[in-house]
N, C-alpha and C positions, 0 to 999 in steps of 0.2 A: 448469276445466270440461272441458277437452279429454281429460284422463286418465280421466274417469269413463266415457267411451264406449269406451275401449280394453278395459276389463274385460268389457263386454258382447260386444265383438267377439271376445275370446279365448274366451268361452263358446260363441259361435256356431261358431267354428272347431273347438273340441273336440267339440261336438255333431255337426257334419257328419262329422268324422273317425270318431267313434264309430258313426255310422250306416253309413258305408262299411265299417267293420271287422266289423260284425255281419251283413252281407249273406251269405246262404247260397247256395252254388252250386247245390245240389240243389233247394231250395224256391223260389227266386226267380229267380236269374240264368239258369238253364238253361231255365226256362219262357219267358222273353222272348228267348231266343237269344243271351244274353251269357255263357254258361257258359265256363269256361276250356278245357274239352275240346270241341273242335269236330270235326265229321266231316271225314274226309280229302277234299280237293278232288278233283273228277273229273279224268279224264285230259285233259291239255291246259290245265287252269286252274291258277292259282296262288293262294295265300292272300295277300291284300293286307294287309301288316303296317303300311302307312302310313295306313290309313283312320282316321277319328276313332273309329269303333267299336272297332277293334283296339287303338288307343292307350288308350281308356277302360277296356277290359277289362284291359289290362296295368297301368294305374294302380290299379284296384280291387284286383287281385291283389297288387301291390306294397305298397299301404297295409295290406292284411290281413296280409301277411307281416312287414313291418318294424315296424309300429306296434302290434302286439298287446301286447307286454310294456310298452312305455312308456305306452300308454294306461291300463293298469291302475294304474300309479303316478300318473299325472296325475289320473285320476278319484278316487283315494283322497285325494290332496292337496286337490282341489277340494271333496270332501265334508267333509273335516275342517275346511277353511277356512270353509265355509258353516255348519257346526255351531258352530264357535267364535265367529265374527264375524257370522254371520247375514246 
């Protein structure tokens, strides 16, 4: 019975990764101030790269860059699996 829950957990992880990968910088992230391109800090201030927001922006950017091609293959495998075994 334990292994039946792992399949659903895998689906949830794939769906969350898909949702991160399809976020648009122009349409969504820039509107809430989480765009990759930030304005230059004013004189005397520095950009805090250790904040949770900066780390989250870097994580989103990394997932979008690294997982784009593997997600296509993983999604195709899951779709074929669901079509064949339902």
